[in-house]
C-alpha positions in Angstrom: 19.2 108.4 -193.2 18.6 104.7 -193.8 19.7 102.7 -196.8 18.2 99.5 -198.1 20.4 96.9 -199.6 19.1 94.7 -202.4 20.2 91.0 -202.6 23.2 90.3 -204.6 22.8 88.8 -208.1 24.4 85.6 -206.9 21.9 85.2 -204.0 19.0 86.0 -206.3 20.1 83.5 -208.8 20.5 80.8 -206.1 17.0 81.5 -204.8 15.6 81.3 -208.3 17.3 77.9 -208.9 16.0 76.6 -205.6 12.5 77.8 -206.5 12.6 76.2 -209.9 13.8 72.9 -208.4 11.0 72.9 -205.9 8.4 73.6 -208.6 9.9 70.9 -210.7 9.8 68.4 -207.8 6.1 69.3 -207.1 5.3 68.8 -210.8 7.1 65.4 -210.9 5.3 64.2 -207.8 1.9 65.9 -208.3 0.0 62.7 -208.5 1.7 61.3 -205.4 1.0 64.5 -203.5 -2.7 64.5 -204.5 -3.1 60.9 -203.5 -1.4 61.5 -200.2 -3.7 64.4 -199.4 -6.7 62.3 -200.5 -5.7 59.5 -198.0 -4.4 61.6 -195.2 -7.3 64.1 -195.3 -9.9 61.7 -193.7 -7.4 60.6 -191.1 -6.6 64.2 -190.1 -10.4 65.0 -189.9 -11.0 62.0 -187.7 -8.1 63.0 -185.4 -9.3 66.6 -185.1 -12.9 65.7 -184.5 -11.8 63.2 -181.8 -10.2 66.0 -179.9 -13.3 68.3 -179.9 -16.0 68.6 -177.3 -19.6 67.5 -177.9 -20.9 70.9 -179.1 -18.1 71.7 -181.5 -18.2 68.3 -183.1 -21.7 69.0 -184.4 -20.6 72.3 -186.1 -18.7 72.9 -189.4 -15.5 74.0 -187.5 -12.5 71.9 -188.4 -10.0 73.0 -185.7 -10.7 72.2 -182.0 -11.2 75.1 -179.7 -10.0 73.0 -176.8 -8.0 69.8 -176.9 -10.1 67.2 -175.2 -7.7 64.3 -174.7 -10.2 62.9 -172.1 -12.3 61.6 -175.0 -10.0 58.7 -175.4 -10.4 57.6 -171.8 -14.2 58.3 -171.8 -14.8 55.8 -174.6 -13.4 53.0 -172.4 -15.9 54.0 -169.7 -18.9 53.8 -172.1 -18.0 50.6 -173.9 -16.0 47.4 -173.1 -13.3 48.2 -175.5 -10.6 46.2 -173.6 -12.7 43.1 -174.1 -13.2 43.9 -177.8 -9.5 44.5 -178.2 -8.6 41.2 -176.6 -11.1 39.4 -178.8 -9.8 41.1 -181.9 -6.2 40.2 -181.0 -7.1 36.6 -180.3 -9.0 36.3 -183.6 -6.3 38.0 -185.7 -3.3 36.3 -184.1 -4.7 32.8 -183.9 -6.2 32.9 -187.4 -2.9 34.2 -188.9 -0.9 31.5 -187.1 -3.3 28.8 -188.1 -3.2 30.1 -191.7 0.6 30.0 -191.9 0.7 26.5 -190.3 -1.6 25.1 -192.9 -1.0 27.2 -196.0 2.8 27.0 -196.2 3.0 23.1 -196.6 0.2 23.2 -199.2 2.0 25.9 -201.1 5.3 24.0 -200.9 3.6 20.9 -202.2 2.0 22.7 -205.1 5.3 24.4 -206.0 7.7 21.6 -205.6 6.0 18.2 -205.9 5.1 16.5 -209.1 2.0 14.4 -208.7 -1.1 13.5 -210.7 -3.8 16.1 -210.3 -1.4 18.9 -209.3 -2.8 21.3 -211.8 -6.4 20.4 -210.8 -5.5 21.1 -207.2 -4.1 24.5 -208.1 -7.2 25.2 -210.1 -9.4 24.4 -207.1 -7.3 26.9 -205.0 -7.9 29.6 -207.6 -11.6 28.7 -207.7 -11.9 29.0 -203.9 -10.3 32.5 -204.2 -13.2 33.6 -206.5 -16.0 32.1 -204.4 -17.7 34.8 -202.3 -18.0 33.7 -198.6 -21.7 34.7 -198.6 -22.5 31.9 -201.0 -21.7 29.2 -198.4 -22.6 31.2 -195.3 -25.9 29.3 -194.6 -24.7 25.7 -194.8 -21.4 26.5 -193.0 -23.4 28.3 -190.2 -25.6 25.3 -189.8 -22.6 23.0 -189.4 -21.1 25.2 -186.7 -24.5 25.5 -185.0 -24.6 21.7 -184.7 -21.3 21.9 -182.8 -22.7 24.6 -180.6 -19.9 27.1 -181.5 -22.1 29.9 -182.8 -21.9 33.0 -180.6 -18.1 32.6 -180.5 -15.2 33.5 -182.8 -14.1 29.9 -183.2 -16.0 29.3 -186.4 -13.8 32.0 -187.9 -10.5 30.7 -186.4 -10.7 26.9 -186.8 -11.2 26.9 -190.6 -7.8 28.6 -190.9 -6.3 25.2 -190.0 -7.5 24.1 -193.4 -5.6 26.7 -195.3 -6.4 30.0 -197.0 -6.7 30.0 -200.8 -5.3 33.5 -201.3 -2.3 32.8 -199.1 -1.6 29.5 -200.7 -1.7 31.2 -204.1 0.7 34.0 -203.1 3.1 31.6 -201.4 3.1 29.2 -204.3 3.9 32.0 -206.7 7.0 32.8 -204.6 8.2 29.3 -203.9 8.3 28.4 -207.6 10.9 31.2 -208.1 13.4 29.6 -205.6 15.9 27.5 -207.5 15.6 23.8 -207.0 19.4 23.6 -206.5 19.0 24.7 -202.9 16.5 21.9 -202.0 18.5 19.4 -204.0 21.7 20.3 -202.1 19.8 19.9 -198.8 18.6 16.5 -199.9 22.1 15.4 -200.8 23.1 16.3 -197.3 20.5 14.0 -195.9 17.5 16.3 -195.3 14.0 15.0 -196.0 11.2 17.1 -197.4 10.2 18.5 -194.0 13.7 19.5 -192.9 14.3 21.0 -196.4 11.2 23.1 -195.9 12.1 24.2 -192.4 15.8 24.7 -192.8 16.1 25.9 -196.4 12.9 27.1 -197.9 11.3 29.0 -195.0 14.3 31.2 -194.3 14.4 32.2 -198.0 10.6 32.7 -198.1 10.4 35.1 -195.1 9.3 38.2 -197.2 6.5 36.2 -198.8 5.4 34.7 -195.4 5.5 38.2 -193.8 3.4 39.6 -196.6 0.6 36.9 -196.4 0.7 37.1 -192.6 0.1 40.9 -192.7 -2.6 40.4 -195.3 -4.3 37.9 -193.0 -3.9 40.0 -189.8 -5.3 43.1 -191.5 -8.2 41.1 -192.8 -9.1 39.6 -189.5 -8.6 42.9 -187.6 -11.0 44.7 -190.0 -13.4 41.8 -190.5 -17.0 42.7 -189.8 -19.1 40.2 -191.7 -17.7 37.1 -189.9 -18.1 38.4 -186.3 -21.5 39.8 -187.2 -22.6 36.3 -188.5 -21.3 34.2 -185.6 -20.7 36.4 -182.5 -23.4 39.0 -182.6 -25.5 37.2 -180.0 -22.8 37.5 -177.3 -21.4 40.9 -176.4 -18.4 39.4 -174.7 -17.2 37.9 -178.0 -17.5 41.0 -180.1 -14.5 42.3 -182.0 -13.6 46.0 -182.5 -15.2 46.3 -185.9 -18.5 44.9 -184.6 -18.3 46.9 -181.4 -17.5 50.1 -183.3 -20.6 49.8 -185.4 -22.7 49.3 -182.2 -20.9 52.2 -180.5 -21.6 54.5 -183.5 -25.3 53.7 -183.4 -25.6 54.3 -179.7 -23.4 57.5 -179.6 -24.3 58.8 -183.0 -24.8 62.4 -181.6 -21.4 62.4 -179.9 -19.3 62.4 -183.0 -16.2 63.2 -181.0 -16.4 60.0 -179.1 -17.3 58.0 -182.2 -14.2 59.5 -184.0 -12.0 58.7 -180.9 -13.2 55.1 -181.0 -12.6 55.0 -184.8 -9.1 56.3 -184.3 -8.4 53.7 -181.7 -9.5 50.9 -184.0 -7.4 52.0 -187.0 -4.3 53.2 -185.1 -2.8 49.7 -184.5 -3.1 48.7 -188.1 -1.4 52.0 -189.2 1.4 51.6 -186.7 2.0 47.9 -187.7 2.1 48.7 -191.4 4.5 51.7 -190.7 7.0 49.4 -189.0 6.5 46.4 -191.4 6.1 48.3 -194.7 9.6 47.4 -196.0 9.1 43.7 -195.6 5.5 43.9 -196.7 6.3 45.8 -199.9 9.2 43.4 -200.6 6.9 40.4 -200.1 4.3 41.8 -202.4 6.9 42.4 -205.1 8.3 38.9 -204.8 5.0 37.2 -204.6 3.6 39.1 -207.6 2.2 37.1 -210.5 5.2 36.7 -212.8 
């Protein structure tokens, strides 16, 4: 004869408390959970489709019958992805480095110097932020065509040496929050403006610099309009965004390969943001419009 033992009242009460706490936590974070599902859903769908075979990718099934990891190697055989990755890295890294080299001194001057026309110069920076790039595409393209640089990525990289309005704005908003006592103390010790910028201001502005650098890198990595305008005539100068669009049109029936290529394009950005999210969020908070 078998006997069943019911849980003790104390255990039942503990389980009830845990259940209520879990429901309360879900209720308090319902919006965050819904947004997480909304953003992670497409990424999960892309990953699962990238691991399917050709036939299953065209069906309504969501879970792969077989895990085809060879799709990620096959896309390298059907498209010059290594060349596109190299071009995208060159574009993103050089453009970001040139942007920092040119935007930081301008932001420092707008935040620290007192000169006639300073407000007008800052107003021009804001105006350039609101100017769509398509408005000046034709005259700028004609200028680069005269220098025989169309068909390359240099028309997108070289202008970064002249500064970026959005980065200048964010950096200036952060630099005006740094107390002047730090720079005044450096000048008393014999530092000029350049040494003050390099030795004192830049170390304190690292979160803001990291934020604008990530903004610039992400923009260049995902940029489609610029490479389409200047580099579409030369396959060897294509970036990943431009190459992915062409790959999708050529292999539109093979959705598994298209999704594998898509995952390859977005994976570096996700990984970079995952490791740099703390400094990125801190920089965005500190450079916010106060």
